[in-house]
N, C-alpha and C positions, 0 to 999 in steps of 0.2 A: 531784877526779878529772879528767882532762882528756880528752875524746872528741872525735875528728875523725869527721865524717860526709863520706863522699865519694861524688860520683855521675860515672859515666863517661859522657860522651856522644859522639856522632858524628851530627851532620846531622838531629836529631830535636828540634829546638827544641819542639814542641808537647808531646812527651811530657817535655821536661826541665821544663818550666814547670809540668806537671800533679805531677812528682814534687817540684820544690821546693815548690810549694804545700801537699803535703802534709807534707812536711819542717817547714815553718813552722808547721803546725798540731800538730805533736807535743806533747804533755803535759809529756814532760820537755825543758826548755829550755836545759841546760848543755851546749853542744855548740857546735863550729865547723863551717862548711860549706865544703867544698873542692869545685870543679866540675874536672874534667880533660877537656878539650876536644879529642878528638882530630882537630884541624883543620877542624873544620865550615865549610862553605860557605854556611849557610842564614840566618846572621845570628845565630847563638850567641853569637858573640864579642860582638858589639854590645850583646847583650841582656845579657850578665854586668858589661860595662862600666857601661851606662846603670844597673842595679841594686847595683854596688858589691859585687857577688859575688868572694870569691877564688877564682880559677881559675888552672889552669895549662893553655898551648897546648901539645898535644903533636902535633907534626908528621906525624899521620895514618900513626902506626907501627904502629898495632893495638892490641887491649885488654892484652895483655900488657905492654907498655912503659907504656902507662896506668895500669895497677895499681903496675907499679913504682915510679913517679914519685909516686903517691900515699902510697905505704908510704915512699918515700923522706921526704917532705915531713912525715909525722907524726911520723919517726925525729930528722930534723932540728928538729922543733919541739917536741920532750918531749912528743907525745902519749902517754896510757896505755892507748888504745884506739883501733881503726879500726872503724867501721861503712861497710863498702863496699857499692854497689849500682851496679845499669846505670840509665839515665835512663828506662827503661820499667818503672821499680817505682814503686809508689805505697804507702806505709808506712801501716797505719792509724795513728791519734793516738796510741795508748798502745804502739806496738811497741818504740821505744828504752826507755820504763820497764821493759816486760817483760824486755828484753834486760840492762839494767843491775841489774834486781832477781834475777836468776838468774846473776850472775858469780860 
């Protein structure tokens, strides 16, 4: 099963870092992480590059276009499931495992 976890962000680097930290601590590890950056100007893009995260730069066109790009990326790369969240989410370490077990 191919799973994409996608996080939408805009100028909230500290929240994004917390979200990514929690995602890295998930008990279920078989997923890819995609960050959709809506044109942040707070150093987010440099952080993503420096840490080799897969990301899409969305030219600050709002969340709807950001989610569209996430879904499109998942479809183009043959993912079976997408778990989408905003940067202010910080899932518990078993959250994805619970979702997978209830498919």
